[in-house]
N, C-alpha and C positions, 0 to 999 in steps of 0.2 A: 275457271282456273283460279287457284289460290296461290299467292306469293307471300310467304311468311318471312318477316324480317324481325329477328330478335336481337337483343343485346342489352348491355347495362346502361344506366342513366348517363346521358351526355355523350354517347357515342355517335350521335347524329342520325339515328334510325328514323326519327319522326320526320326530319327534313328530307331525307332520302326517300322515304316512303311516299311523301307528298309529291315530290318531284317525279318520281317514277310513275305513280298512278296517273298523274296529269299527262305525262308524255305518251303513255301507252293506252290511255283511255280506260283505265280500271278505276273502280271505286276505292277510295282510301278509308281505312278504318283504324282509328287510334284507340287500341284497346286499353292503353295506360290511362287514357282520359276517363274510362269507365271506373277504374279503381280510385282515381282522384276525385271523381264526383261523389262516390260513396264516402270517401274519407272527408270530403268537404261537408257533407251532411252531418256526419258524426261530430266534426269539429265545431260547426256553428250551433249545433244543438247540445253541445257539451256531453256527448254520449261516450262512455268509456269503451275503448276498443278491446272487447273480449267476446268470446264465442256467444255467450248468453245475450248480451246487450245488442250485438250486431245482428244476431239471428232475429231478434224481435224487430229491429229497425228495418230489416229487409222485407218484412211482411207488408210494410206500407211505403215501400220505395219503388219507384219506376225509373229505370235508366234506359234511354234510347240514344241512338247515334244516327244523325241525319244531316246530309249536306255538309259534311266535315265539321259538324258541331255536336257537342254532347248536351243532352237535356236531362235534367234531374227533376223528377216529378213535374214534368211539363215546362220547366224553366231552363232557358239557355244559360249554362254556367261556364261556358268555354273560357271566359275572361277572368274567372275568379278562382280557378283551380290550379294555377301554375306557380303559386308562391312556395317557398321552401318548406314552410310549416305543413302545407298540404302534401308535398312530396314525401316528407317523413311519415306523415300519418298514412299515406297511401301504401307505403312499404310495409307498415305494421299491419294494416287491415288486410292486405293481400296475402298475408301468411295464414289467415283463417280458412279452414277447409270449406266452411259453409259459403264463404265469399267466393272462393275460387270456383266452386261448383256452379254457383249462380252466374258468375261472370262468363264462364265457358259456355253455359247455356245461351246467354244473351249474345255472345260473340258469334256463335255458330248460327244462330237465327238471323243475325244482322247480315252475315255474309252468304246466307242461303241463296242458291241459284244465281250467284253473281260472279263476275270476274273481279277479284278484289285483291288489294295489297293490304295486309294486316301487319301491324308492328306491335311488339310488346316484349314479353320476357319468356313466354312459354307457348308461343303460337305453333312453332314447328315440333315441339315435344308433346304438347297436351291438347291444345285447341284443334289444330289441324295436322296431326302426325302424318297424314297422307298428302299433304300439300305438294303440288307439282314442283315448286321451287322453294328452297329454304336457305336463308342467309343469316349468318350471325355476325353482326357488326360490333366491333369493339375498338378501344383506343386506350392509351395509358391513363391511369387515374389522374395524373397531373394535367394532361391535355383535356380530359373531360371536365375537370373542375374549372379549368380556365375558360372553356367554352360556356359553361353554365354561368360563371361569374360575369363574363362579357354580355351574355344574354340578359341577365338581371340588370346590369348597368344600362343597357339600351332601353329597358322597360322602366327605368327610373326607380329601381328597387335598390336601396342602399344596403350593402352587406360586405363583410370582409372576405377576402379570398380564402383565408384560413378556415373560416366557418363553412364556406361552401365545400372546401376540400374534405373537411372532417365529416360533414353531413353526407357527402357522396360516398366516402369510405364506409361509413356506417350502413348506408343503404345497400352498398355492394354486399356487405357481410350478411345483412338481413335477407336479401334476395337470393343469395347463393346457398344459404344454409337452412332456409325454411323447409319444413317437413313436406309440404304439399307443393308440387310443381316448382321446384327450385330453378333459379336462373342457371341454364347451362345450354351449350349448343346441342342441337339434335345430332345424332350420329352421322346423318347424311347431309348436314348443313355445310354450306360453303362459308368459310371464315374470311372476313375482310377486316384488316386492321386499318383504321382511318386516322391514326395518329399523325401521319405526315401526308394525308390526302385531303384535298378540298372536297366538299360534298357533291359537287358537280361531277368530279372524276369518279367518286364512289358510285353515283347513279349510273354513269356510263358503263362502269365495270359490271354492275348488275344487269343492265340492259343487254350487254354482250352475252352474258350467261344464258339469258332467256330468249336470245335470238332477236332482240329488239334494238340492236345498236344503231340501226338506221334512223330511229325516231329521235335521236338526240343530236 
């Protein structure tokens, strides 16, 4: 069974997907981490994000997802791909057709023959359009920026709220207007606005939809 959870940055989909997968015994796959890992490689190697340069980089790039951790060319990069600079680069790199085609291939292979919860921005529309359950989690831009700001503070990353807000607004625009696999709800996705909901409640709501309310 595939459970697809899509939505914009800061909506809480990663936390919800982790909680849900743990409680119902499914594997969790963070597809956004795959784009971040690729963006991280381009960032540290000072590679310009364009079709030609990234196509060449992909030839020598290996991305795998195992045990809730992302590996780039055999190295665990889970702890170095969450900074805002990488988030912005990931949004830019994910707009490239060659990247999306490669990531979809990897994501499908990773979830092959598994019960899995996948979260991202095009799981229900492109990666697994036939997923048994599809959810689109969103929240107001202000609330999502606040959450990201608080998360960065907890991780001792100093940044102004205004910068986080503007970066998130820009990423929303990039993700929703890109030519290939834009961010949008699947036609049959269940929409959940988390602006005034804590993420435990969101997880319970999803569990009820899939018949797993008794596990929470």
